[in-house]
MILO-526231 format. One record per residue: residue in one letter; residue number from 0; x, y, z of N, C-alpha, C in turn. Coordinates in Angstrom, 2 decimals. Example, Ala and Ser with C-alpha at 12.3 -4.5 7.8 and 13.67 -1.06 7.14 Angstrom:
BEGIN
("a" 0 (13.19 -5.69 7.80) (12.30 -4.50 7.80) (13.20 -3.30 7.80)) ("s" 1 (12.85 -2.25 7.08) (13.67 -1.06 7.14) (12.90 0.03 7.87)) 
This chain:
BEGIN
("n" 0 (-41.18 -28.91 55.98) (-39.83 -29.24 55.44) (-39.30 -28.14 54.49)) ("s" 1 (-40.13 -27.48 53.99) (-39.67 -26.18 53.15) (-39.17 -25.11 54.16)) ("a" 2 (-39.61 -25.02 55.45) (-39.26 -24.13 56.28) (-37.76 -24.54 56.77)) ("v" 3 (-37.70 -25.88 56.97) (-36.20 -26.24 57.46) (-35.30 -26.12 56.38)) ("l" 4 (-35.58 -26.33 55.07) (-34.63 -26.08 54.08) (-34.27 -24.58 53.82)) ("m" 5 (-35.24 -23.83 54.15) (-34.81 -22.21 53.90) (-33.97 -21.94 55.09)) ("t" 6 (-34.11 -22.51 56.26) (-33.09 -22.06 57.19) (-31.76 -22.68 57.19)) ("q" 7 (-31.47 -23.63 56.33) (-30.29 -24.30 56.26) (-29.13 -23.36 55.61)) ("w" 8 (-27.87 -23.60 55.62) (-26.85 -22.57 55.33) (-26.56 -22.80 53.75)) ("w" 9 (-26.73 -24.01 53.30) (-26.10 -23.86 51.84) (-26.91 -23.30 50.69)) ("p" 10 (-28.33 -23.13 50.96) (-29.17 -22.64 49.91) (-28.71 -21.01 49.88)) ("f" 11 (-28.51 -20.54 51.14) (-28.17 -19.16 51.15) (-26.66 -18.98 50.55)) ("l" 12 (-25.79 -19.89 50.68) (-24.29 -19.81 50.34) (-24.47 -19.99 48.51)) ("l" 13 (-25.13 -20.86 48.03) (-25.41 -21.03 46.74) (-25.99 -19.69 45.99)) ("a" 14 (-27.08 -19.02 46.73) (-27.62 -18.03 46.30) (-26.56 -16.82 46.27)) ("s" 15 (-25.95 -16.80 47.23) (-24.75 -15.65 47.29) (-23.79 -15.79 46.33)) ("i" 16 (-23.38 -16.95 45.99) (-22.36 -17.07 45.02) (-22.91 -16.98 43.65)) ("a" 17 (-24.15 -17.27 43.36) (-24.80 -16.90 42.01) (-25.13 -15.39 41.72)) ("t" 18 (-25.50 -14.95 42.89) (-25.88 -13.59 42.75) (-24.53 -12.61 42.64)) ("y" 19 (-23.69 -12.70 43.59) (-22.54 -11.80 43.62) (-21.29 -12.23 43.01)) ("s" 20 (-21.31 -13.38 42.36) (-20.09 -13.76 42.05) (-20.34 -14.26 40.32)) ("l" 21 (-21.12 -15.25 40.34) (-21.21 -15.73 38.75) (-22.24 -14.78 37.87)) ("l" 22 (-23.22 -14.31 38.44) (-23.79 -13.35 37.25) (-23.12 -12.08 36.93)) ("p" 23 (-22.51 -11.49 37.98) (-21.46 -10.38 37.45) (-20.53 -10.61 36.44)) ("r" 24 (-19.88 -11.81 36.70) (-18.92 -12.16 35.89) (-19.28 -12.57 34.46)) ("l" 25 (-20.34 -13.27 34.39) (-20.97 -13.64 33.06) (-21.50 -12.38 32.48)) ("l" 26 (-22.24 -11.45 33.16) (-22.54 -10.16 32.37) (-21.15 -9.64 31.78)) ("s" 27 (-20.12 -9.39 32.64) (-18.97 -8.75 32.29) (-18.42 -9.39 31.03)) ("i" 28 (-18.44 -10.68 31.04) (-17.87 -11.27 29.69) (-18.83 -11.09 28.53)) ("l" 29 (-19.98 -11.04 28.57) (-21.12 -10.90 27.52) (-20.76 -9.50 27.03)) ("i" 30 (-20.61 -8.56 27.76) (-20.27 -7.01 27.35) (-19.04 -6.85 26.67)) ("a" 31 (-17.96 -7.55 27.26) (-16.62 -7.48 26.66) (-16.54 -8.09 25.37)) ("s" 32 (-17.23 -9.17 25.27) (-17.26 -9.89 23.97) (-18.08 -9.03 22.93)) ("w" 33 (-19.00 -8.43 23.31) (-19.87 -7.61 22.30) (-19.01 -6.35 21.86)) ("r" 34 (-18.28 -5.97 22.81) (-17.53 -4.67 22.55) (-16.29 -5.10 21.66)) ("l" 35 (-15.61 -6.21 21.90) (-14.75 -6.61 20.99) (-15.16 -6.73 19.61)) ("r" 36 (-16.15 -7.46 19.60) (-16.84 -7.89 18.28) (-17.13 -6.36 17.23)) ("r" 37 (-17.75 -5.49 18.11) (-17.99 -4.29 17.46) (-16.80 -3.45 17.09)) ("c" 38 (-15.76 -3.39 17.96) (-14.67 -2.70 17.65) (-13.98 -3.48 16.32)) ("l" 39 (-13.65 -4.52 16.29) (-13.34 -5.17 15.20) (-13.84 -4.98 13.84)) ("q" 40 (-15.25 -4.90 14.02) (-15.96 -4.76 12.66) (-15.90 -3.40 12.24)) ("q" 41 (-15.77 -2.40 13.21) (-15.69 -0.98 12.75) (-14.29 -0.48 12.39)) ("q" 42 (-13.33 -1.04 12.96) (-11.78 -0.53 12.76) (-11.01 -1.36 12.05)) ("l" 43 (-11.13 -2.58 11.97) (-10.25 -3.37 11.33) (-10.75 -4.15 10.12)) ("l" 44 (-11.57 -4.95 10.22) (-11.96 -5.66 9.12) (-12.73 -5.10 7.87)) ("h" 45 (-13.36 -3.93 8.36) (-14.04 -3.01 7.27) (-13.29 -1.89 6.73)) ("s" 46 (-11.91 -1.85 7.02) (-11.12 -0.63 6.54) (-10.63 -1.11 5.28)) ("n" 47 (-10.31 -0.12 4.28) (-9.89 -0.63 2.84) (-8.51 -1.27 3.06)) ("a" 48 (-7.69 -0.79 3.89) (-6.24 -1.36 3.91) (-6.39 -2.86 4.32)) ("a" 49 (-7.17 -3.13 5.29) (-7.40 -4.44 5.73) (-8.00 -5.43 4.78)) ("q" 50 (-9.11 -4.90 3.88) (-9.56 -5.56 2.93) (-8.60 -6.14 1.79)) ("h" 51 (-7.72 -5.01 1.50) (-6.74 -5.15 0.51) (-5.86 -6.09 1.05)) ("l" 52 (-5.13 -6.13 2.12) (-4.32 -7.04 2.82) (-4.88 -8.61 2.90)) ("l" 53 (-5.98 -8.87 3.21) (-6.78 -10.03 3.06) (-6.85 -10.54 1.75)) ("q" 54 (-6.96 -9.77 0.79) (-7.15 -10.31 -0.47) (-5.83 -10.71 -1.20)) ("l" 55 (-4.87 -9.95 -0.49) (-3.35 -10.43 -0.98) (-2.96 -11.61 -0.50)) ("l" 56 (-3.51 -11.93 0.86) (-3.17 -13.13 1.43) (-3.60 -14.34 0.84)) ("g" 57 (-4.79 -14.11 0.37) (-5.47 -15.29 -0.34) (-5.17 -15.12 -1.69)) ("s" 58 (-4.25 -14.56 -2.26) (-3.93 -14.56 -3.66) (-2.63 -15.36 -4.02)) ("d" 59 (-2.55 -16.13 -5.19) (-1.48 -16.96 -5.47) (-0.46 -16.08 -6.01)) ("s" 60 (-0.43 -14.58 -6.12) (0.46 -13.94 -6.87) (1.43 -13.22 -5.90)) ("i" 61 (1.43 -13.68 -4.70) (2.25 -13.20 -3.75) (3.40 -13.99 -3.73)) ("s" 62 (4.92 -13.22 -3.65) (6.00 -14.03 -3.62) (7.01 -13.34 -2.45)) ("t" 63 (7.86 -14.16 -1.80) (8.54 -13.52 -0.86) (10.14 -13.70 -1.25)) ("r" 64 (10.89 -12.93 -0.71) (12.37 -12.92 -1.23) (13.12 -13.64 0.00)) ("s" 65 (14.14 -14.52 -0.29) (14.99 -14.96 0.73) (15.64 -13.99 1.53)) ("p" 66 (16.15 -14.38 2.84) (16.69 -13.26 3.53) (18.26 -13.10 3.01)) ("a" 67 (18.77 -14.13 2.42) (20.12 -14.04 1.86) (20.14 -12.96 0.83)) ("a" 68 (19.10 -13.00 0.08) (19.28 -12.07 -1.13) (19.13 -10.64 -0.66)) ("e" 69 (18.52 -10.14 0.47) (18.70 -8.95 0.98) (19.88 -8.28 1.31)) ("t" 70 (20.65 -9.27 1.76) (22.03 -8.82 2.38) (23.21 -8.84 1.15)) ("m" 71 (22.98 -9.50 0.00) (23.96 -9.59 -1.02) (24.13 -8.34 -1.48)) ("p" 72 (25.57 -8.17 -2.02) (25.70 -6.84 -2.55) (25.03 -6.58 -3.88)) ("l" 73 (24.56 -5.47 -4.18) (23.90 -5.08 -5.44) (24.99 -4.78 -6.43)) ("q" 74 (24.70 -5.22 -7.72) (25.69 -4.91 -8.72) (24.93 -4.15 -9.91)) ("r" 75 (25.35 -2.96 -10.24) (24.75 -2.06 -11.11) (24.52 -2.79 -12.58)) ("e" 76 (25.32 -3.72 -12.84) (25.57 -4.48 -14.16) (24.43 -5.58 -14.15)) ("a" 77 (23.74 -5.69 -12.81) (22.84 -6.94 -12.88) (21.33 -6.46 -13.44)) ("v" 78 (21.37 -5.22 -13.77) (20.12 -4.69 -14.15) (19.89 -5.15 -15.59)) ("d" 79 (18.77 -6.05 -15.89) (18.45 -6.52 -17.31) (18.39 -5.46 -18.19)) ("s" 80 (17.51 -4.43 -17.91) (17.34 -3.33 -18.84) (17.52 -2.23 -18.30)) ("p" 81 (18.49 -1.46 -18.74) (18.61 0.10 -18.26) (17.34 0.84 -18.41)) ("i" 82 (17.26 1.74 -17.15) (16.16 2.63 -17.29) (16.62 3.94 -17.33)) ("p" 83 (16.21 4.75 -18.56) (16.55 6.11 -18.68) (16.04 7.02 -17.54)) ("g" 84 (16.90 8.01 -17.24) (16.58 8.86 -16.39) (15.51 9.91 -16.58)) ("v" 85 (15.11 10.67 -15.63) (14.08 11.67 -15.97) (14.34 12.79 -17.00)) ("n" 86 (15.67 13.07 -16.95) (16.31 13.97 -18.10) (16.10 13.58 -19.63)) ("q" 87 (15.80 12.08 -19.76) (15.59 11.83 -20.95) (14.17 11.54 -21.45)) ("l" 88 (13.19 12.10 -20.54) (11.69 12.25 -20.82) (11.44 12.90 -21.72)) ("p" 89 (10.72 12.61 -22.85) (10.31 13.25 -23.97) (9.64 14.78 -23.62)) ("d" 90 (10.05 15.59 -24.41) (9.39 16.96 -24.31) (8.00 17.18 -24.55)) ("s" 91 (7.68 16.13 -25.23) (6.16 16.34 -25.93) (5.09 15.91 -24.56)) ("c" 92 (5.61 15.46 -23.35) (4.82 15.10 -22.30) (4.48 16.46 -21.63)) ("h" 93 (3.02 16.62 -21.68) (2.40 17.81 -20.84) (1.28 17.45 -20.22)) ("q" 94 (0.57 16.31 -20.58) (-0.66 15.88 -19.95) (-0.53 14.68 -19.27)) ("a" 95 (-0.47 14.89 -17.67) (0.01 13.76 -16.96) (-1.16 13.27 -16.03)) ("i" 96 (-1.21 11.99 -15.79) (-1.99 11.30 -15.18) (-1.35 10.78 -13.75)) ("l" 97 (-1.57 11.11 -12.66) (-0.69 10.90 -11.63) (-1.45 9.65 -10.79)) ("i" 98 (-0.59 8.72 -10.41) (-0.87 7.49 -9.55) (-0.09 7.75 -8.34)) ("n" 99 (-0.77 7.96 -7.25) (-0.09 8.06 -5.94) (-0.07 6.80 -4.98)) ("w" 100 (0.94 6.05 -4.95) (0.92 4.71 -4.34) (1.19 4.95 -2.69)) ("s" 101 (0.36 4.42 -2.00) (0.42 4.67 -0.57) (0.88 6.01 0.11)) ("a" 102 (0.26 7.00 -0.65) (0.52 8.35 -0.15) (1.96 8.80 -0.02)) ("a" 103 (2.54 8.41 -1.11) (3.93 8.73 -1.19) (4.28 10.28 -1.46)) ("d" 104 (3.29 10.84 -2.09) (3.81 12.32 -2.54) (3.76 13.33 -1.30)) ("k" 105 (3.18 12.99 -0.09) (3.29 13.79 0.91) (4.88 13.87 1.36)) ("f" 106 (5.57 13.16 1.23) (7.09 13.12 1.74) (7.92 14.03 0.68)) ("a" 107 (7.37 14.34 -0.32) (8.05 15.20 -1.20) (7.28 16.30 -2.10)) ("a" 108 (6.20 16.80 -1.34) (5.15 17.29 -2.05) (5.70 18.62 -2.80)) ("k" 109 (6.73 19.46 -2.12) (7.39 20.63 -2.60) (8.21 20.38 -3.73)) ("s" 110 (9.08 19.44 -3.59) (10.04 18.99 -4.79) (9.15 18.41 -6.04)) ("l" 111 (8.23 17.86 -5.95) (7.49 17.23 -6.87) (6.70 18.46 -7.56)) ("e" 112 (6.19 19.45 -6.84) (5.38 20.30 -7.37) (6.33 21.31 -8.43)) ("q" 113 (7.64 21.62 -7.70) (8.65 22.36 -8.41) (8.98 21.71 -9.78)) ("f" 114 (9.10 20.31 -9.95) (9.37 19.63 -11.00) (8.23 19.68 -11.90)) ("r" 115 (7.05 19.43 -11.56) (5.95 19.77 -12.34) (5.96 21.17 -12.92)) ("q" 116 (6.12 22.07 -12.11) (6.20 23.34 -13.03) (7.18 23.55 -13.82)) ("q" 117 (8.36 22.91 -13.52) (9.54 23.04 -14.65) (9.21 22.36 -15.81)) ("r" 118 (8.59 21.31 -15.73) (8.23 20.46 -16.92) (6.88 20.90 -17.68)) ("n" 119 (6.41 22.00 -17.09) (5.06 22.26 -17.70) (3.89 21.40 -17.65)) ("l" 120 (3.93 20.45 -16.73) (3.00 19.35 -16.65) (1.59 19.59 -16.10)) ("a" 121 (0.66 19.24 -16.76) (-0.69 19.44 -16.28) (-1.28 18.28 -15.77)) ("i" 122 (-1.86 18.09 -14.61) (-2.40 16.89 -13.96) (-3.62 16.72 -14.46)) ("v" 123 (-3.99 15.77 -15.29) (-5.43 15.72 -15.92) (-6.23 14.52 -15.18)) ("g" 124 (-5.59 13.87 -14.29) (-6.16 12.73 -13.57) (-5.41 12.22 -12.46)) ("e" 125 (-6.05 11.91 -11.41) (-5.22 11.58 -10.24) (-5.94 10.30 -9.41)) ("f" 126 (-5.14 9.37 -9.44) (-5.62 8.11 -8.58) (-4.88 7.75 -7.44)) ("a" 127 (-5.43 7.06 -6.38) (-4.74 6.54 -5.23) (-4.72 5.06 -5.44)) ("a" 128 (-3.40 4.40 -5.01) (-3.42 3.03 -5.14) (-2.46 2.55 -3.89)) ("g" 129 (-2.21 1.31 -3.75) (-1.23 0.74 -2.83) (-2.06 0.94 -1.45)) ("g" 130 (-3.29 0.27 -1.24) (-3.80 0.17 0.10) (-4.75 1.18 0.50)) ("q" 131 (-4.83 2.41 -0.53) (-5.60 3.42 -0.07) (-6.99 3.22 -0.70)) ("v" 132 (-7.18 2.36 -1.50) (-8.57 2.04 -1.99) (-8.63 0.59 -1.92)) ("t" 133 (-9.80 -0.10 -2.33) (-10.11 -1.31 -2.36) (-9.61 -1.98 -3.45)) ("p" 134 (-9.17 -3.15 -3.35) (-8.53 -4.09 -4.57) (-9.35 -3.80 -5.96)) ("t" 135 (-10.58 -3.72 -5.78) (-11.59 -3.75 -7.06) (-11.22 -2.28 -7.80)) ("q" 136 (-11.15 -1.37 -7.02) (-10.99 0.08 -7.26) (-9.79 0.24 -7.91)) ("e" 137 (-8.64 -0.43 -7.33) (-7.18 -0.28 -7.91) (-7.16 -1.05 -9.37)) ("q" 138 (-8.14 -2.13 -9.31) (-7.72 -2.95 -10.72) (-8.49 -2.12 -11.87)) ("q" 139 (-9.47 -1.12 -11.50) (-10.00 -0.11 -12.56) (-9.24 0.82 -12.78)) ("i" 140 (-8.17 1.37 -12.30) (-7.30 2.50 -12.66) (-6.89 2.25 -14.06)) ("p" 141 (-6.21 1.23 -14.56) (-5.68 1.25 -15.98) (-6.89 1.40 -16.95)) ("s" 142 (-8.00 0.96 -16.59) (-9.17 1.29 -17.68) (-9.64 2.78 -17.54)) ("k" 143 (-9.56 3.29 -16.62) (-9.77 4.49 -16.35) (-9.08 5.61 -17.04)) ("i" 144 (-7.81 5.16 -16.88) (-6.61 6.05 -17.66) (-6.83 6.17 -19.27)) ("l" 145 (-7.52 5.17 -19.80) (-7.82 5.15 -21.09) (-8.91 6.25 -21.45)) ("a" 146 (-9.59 6.46 -20.69) (-10.72 7.51 -20.81) (-10.31 8.77 -20.79)) ("l" 147 (-9.15 9.03 -20.34) (-8.54 10.45 -20.04) (-7.40 10.56 -21.44)) ("a" 148 (-7.52 12.00 -21.78) (-6.61 12.49 -22.66) (-5.17 12.75 -22.09)) ("s" 149 (-4.31 11.95 -22.21) (-3.05 12.29 -21.50) (-1.92 11.66 -22.37)) ("d" 150 (-0.62 12.06 -22.07) (0.67 11.59 -22.73) (1.57 11.15 -21.88)) ("l" 151 (1.29 10.94 -20.77) (2.32 10.62 -19.61) (1.60 10.07 -18.30)) ("i" 152 (2.03 8.72 -17.79) (1.79 8.38 -16.62) (2.63 8.42 -15.69)) ("w" 153 (2.33 9.20 -14.56) (3.21 9.58 -13.34) (3.02 8.80 -12.11)) ("l" 154 (4.03 7.73 -11.89) (3.72 6.99 -10.69) (4.77 7.45 -9.59)) ("r" 155 (4.20 7.60 -8.20) (5.12 8.06 -7.13) (5.00 6.84 -6.01)) ("v" 156 (6.25 6.37 -5.76) (6.39 5.39 -4.71) (7.36 5.68 -3.51)) ("k" 157 (7.25 4.88 -2.63) (8.22 5.13 -1.50) (9.44 4.38 -1.72)) ("a" 158 (10.78 4.74 -1.86) (11.73 4.11 -2.18) (12.31 3.30 -1.06)) ("w" 159 (11.72 3.67 0.19) (12.52 2.93 1.47) (11.43 1.55 1.56)) ("e" 160 (10.35 1.63 0.76) (9.60 0.36 1.05) (9.92 -0.61 -0.22)) ("p" 161 (10.33 -1.81 0.00) (11.00 -2.70 -1.13) (9.80 -2.96 -2.20)) ("p" 162 (10.12 -2.97 -3.46) (9.17 -3.33 -4.54) (8.66 -4.71 -4.17)) ("l" 163 (7.44 -5.05 -4.24) (6.85 -6.38 -4.14) (6.14 -6.79 -5.16)) ("q" 164 (5.50 -8.00 -5.37) (4.87 -8.51 -6.43) (3.60 -7.76 -6.78)) ("e" 165 (3.14 -7.06 -5.71) (1.82 -6.22 -5.98) (2.26 -5.05 -6.93)) ("h" 166 (3.31 -4.38 -6.74) (3.75 -3.38 -7.62) (4.12 -3.99 -9.07)) ("r" 167 (4.72 -5.08 -9.39) (4.90 -5.49 -10.56) (3.67 -6.24 -11.11)) ("h" 168 (2.88 -6.40 -10.31) (1.55 -7.02 -11.13) (0.67 -5.81 -11.70)) ("f" 169 (0.92 -4.61 -10.78) (0.15 -3.57 -11.00) (0.58 -2.72 -12.47)) ("l" 170 (1.91 -2.90 -12.50) (2.61 -2.19 -13.67) (2.37 -3.22 -14.81)) ("l" 171 (2.28 -4.35 -14.83) (2.13 -5.24 -15.82) (0.66 -5.28 -16.48)) ("q" 172 (-0.26 -5.09 -15.34) (-1.61 -4.82 -15.89) (-2.08 -3.46 -16.41)) ("l" 173 (-1.30 -2.41 -15.91) (-1.21 -1.10 -16.59) (-0.59 -1.12 -18.20)) ("r" 174 (0.33 -1.68 -18.42) (0.74 -1.80 -19.63) (-0.09 -2.51 -20.53)) ("e" 175 (-0.59 -3.72 -20.11) (-1.51 -4.56 -20.75) (-2.85 -3.73 -21.19)) ("t" 176 (-3.15 -3.00 -20.52) (-4.36 -2.15 -20.80) (-4.01 -0.88 -21.63)) ("v" 177 (-3.07 -0.09 -21.09) (-2.74 1.31 -21.78) (-1.72 0.92 -22.93)) ("g" 178 (-0.88 0.01 -22.87) (0.08 -0.15 -23.95) (1.40 0.28 -23.50)) ("r" 179 (2.29 0.05 -24.32) (3.88 0.19 -23.96) (4.19 1.66 -24.78)) ("q" 180 (3.48 2.26 -25.32) (3.86 3.51 -26.22) (3.73 4.77 -25.36)) ("m" 181 (2.85 4.79 -24.26) (2.84 5.98 -23.35) (3.83 6.06 -22.39)) ("p" 182 (4.63 7.13 -22.31) (5.63 7.27 -21.33) (5.29 6.99 -19.91)) ("l" 183 (6.05 6.33 -18.99) (5.79 6.01 -17.77) (6.73 6.54 -16.99)) ("l" 184 (6.57 7.52 -16.14) (7.72 8.15 -15.07) (7.29 7.49 -13.64)) ("v" 185 (8.43 6.80 -13.17) (8.35 6.19 -11.96) (9.21 7.20 -10.77)) ("t" 186 (8.62 7.85 -9.98) (9.42 8.69 -9.01) (9.53 7.92 -7.94)) ("l" 187 (10.88 7.62 -7.37) (11.21 7.06 -6.23) (11.47 8.24 -5.14)) ("i" 188 (10.65 8.13 -3.92) (10.87 9.21 -3.08) (11.63 8.50 -1.88)) ("g" 189 (12.88 9.10 -1.66) (13.69 8.65 -0.54) (13.57 9.53 0.65)) ("l" 190 (14.09 9.07 1.98) (14.36 9.87 2.94) (15.87 10.16 3.31)) ("p" 191 (16.18 11.19 4.04) (17.59 11.49 4.10) (18.14 10.54 4.97)) ("d" 192 (17.58 10.00 6.07) (17.94 9.20 7.05) (17.84 7.79 6.48)) ("s" 193 (17.47 7.41 5.42) (17.47 5.99 4.97) (18.75 5.83 4.18)) ("n" 194 (18.91 4.38 3.61) (19.92 3.89 2.88) (19.41 4.10 1.34)) ("s" 195 (19.49 5.27 1.04) (18.95 5.83 -0.14) (19.46 5.19 -1.48)) ("r" 196 (20.77 5.09 -1.45) (21.37 4.60 -2.65) (21.08 3.08 -2.89)) ("q" 197 (21.08 2.23 -1.64) (20.69 0.93 -1.90) (19.08 0.89 -2.19)) ("d" 198 (18.39 1.60 -1.69) (16.85 1.38 -2.16) (16.71 1.66 -3.45)) ("r" 199 (17.47 2.72 -3.88) (17.35 3.11 -5.25) (17.90 1.82 -6.18)) ("q" 200 (18.73 1.32 -5.87) (19.47 0.19 -6.63) (18.38 -0.97 -6.62)) ("i" 201 (17.88 -1.36 -5.54) (17.01 -2.29 -5.53) (15.63 -2.20 -6.50)) ("w" 202 (15.16 -0.84 -6.45) (13.93 -0.61 -7.35) (14.42 -0.62 -8.76)) ("e" 203 (15.64 -0.14 -9.03) (15.95 0.10 -10.44) (16.20 -1.58 -10.97)) ("q" 204 (16.72 -2.21 -10.21) (16.86 -3.92 -10.49) (15.49 -4.43 -10.96)) ("v" 205 (14.54 -4.16 -9.88) (13.30 -4.75 -10.35) (12.64 -4.03 -11.43)) ("l" 206 (12.61 -2.84 -11.56) (11.94 -2.15 -12.79) (12.55 -2.56 -14.10)) ("g" 207 (13.92 -2.73 -14.17) (14.87 -2.93 -15.23) (14.21 -4.39 -15.93)) ("k" 208 (13.99 -5.32 -15.04) (13.50 -6.53 -15.35) (12.07 -6.63 -16.09)) ("l" 209 (11.41 -5.29 -15.94) (10.30 -5.37 -16.70) (10.49 -5.13 -18.21)) ("h" 210 (11.41 -4.79 -18.56) (11.79 -4.51 -20.02) (10.96 -3.54 -20.71)) ("d" 211 (10.60 -2.43 -20.06) (9.92 -1.41 -20.50) (10.70 -0.26 -21.23)) ("r" 212 (10.59 -0.11 -22.36) (11.57 0.94 -23.01) (10.86 2.15 -23.02)) ("s" 213 (9.63 2.34 -22.57) (9.06 3.91 -22.22) (8.93 4.08 -20.92)) ("m" 214 (9.68 3.45 -20.05) (9.72 3.86 -18.53) (10.93 4.61 -18.20)) ("y" 215 (10.76 5.60 -17.40) (11.84 6.42 -16.94) (11.69 6.58 -15.55)) ("c" 216 (12.97 6.75 -14.90) (13.07 6.66 -13.44) (13.67 8.17 -12.90)) ("q" 217 (13.02 8.53 -11.66) (13.29 9.64 -11.18) (13.54 9.30 -9.47)) ("f" 218 (14.61 9.91 -9.00) (14.83 9.73 -7.46) (14.86 10.99 -6.95)) ("v" 219 (13.95 11.21 -5.83) (13.79 12.51 -5.11) (13.88 12.08 -3.55)) ("i" 220 (14.74 13.12 -2.96) (15.16 13.00 -1.44) (13.92 13.78 -0.92)) ("g" 221 (12.91 13.20 -0.12) (11.94 13.77 0.55) (12.21 14.07 2.07)) ("q" 222 (11.20 14.32 2.67) (11.27 14.56 4.14) (9.98 14.06 4.91)) ("i" 223 (10.16 13.71 6.20) (9.16 13.23 6.94) (8.27 14.46 7.28)) ("p" 224 (6.94 14.46 6.84) (5.97 15.57 7.15) (5.66 15.86 8.35)) 
């Protein structure tokens, strides 16, 4: 009986299908699944920017703006609290702490360096924020600023990126820790091919609503590096 079964056609067919079709495909699926999990772990979920975004998505401090508000004409008079320009920055500011948000300074490095030299500013501390570090490290920036001898906080942001709740939360936390007496210079870096005037108005409206009397605003046109 065993010899008869071995000479029939269907055992050979089943063995051929399992050997040359099912097993190679199953092996390919297992290898592809393993490589996909390894790629996601190394390049996406374990990066600082991804962890920062995931924490923001799970936070209740995120707010969105309606599409209609983006297209409404901006009125200069709508700013609740006018922001003094950089020309009104006190002359007593010489020791500055730099906060670089989303690597904004690389778009206007030359202009910012010229301004620093003109104002005779010494950078006594420098911090990266806005997705460049983990959320925990970003929350520690205000307390680290207290440990440095400085008389100016210099924040650099991209003007073409609209201000989010994340920016407002960071500024409020900064003022709560450092206080409202130390001057805060916010440098808006725009691009030549962007709608710089509208970008500037949007930022000034949002910053003006913070009612920060020690905040000063500077607008610089940069370029794509």
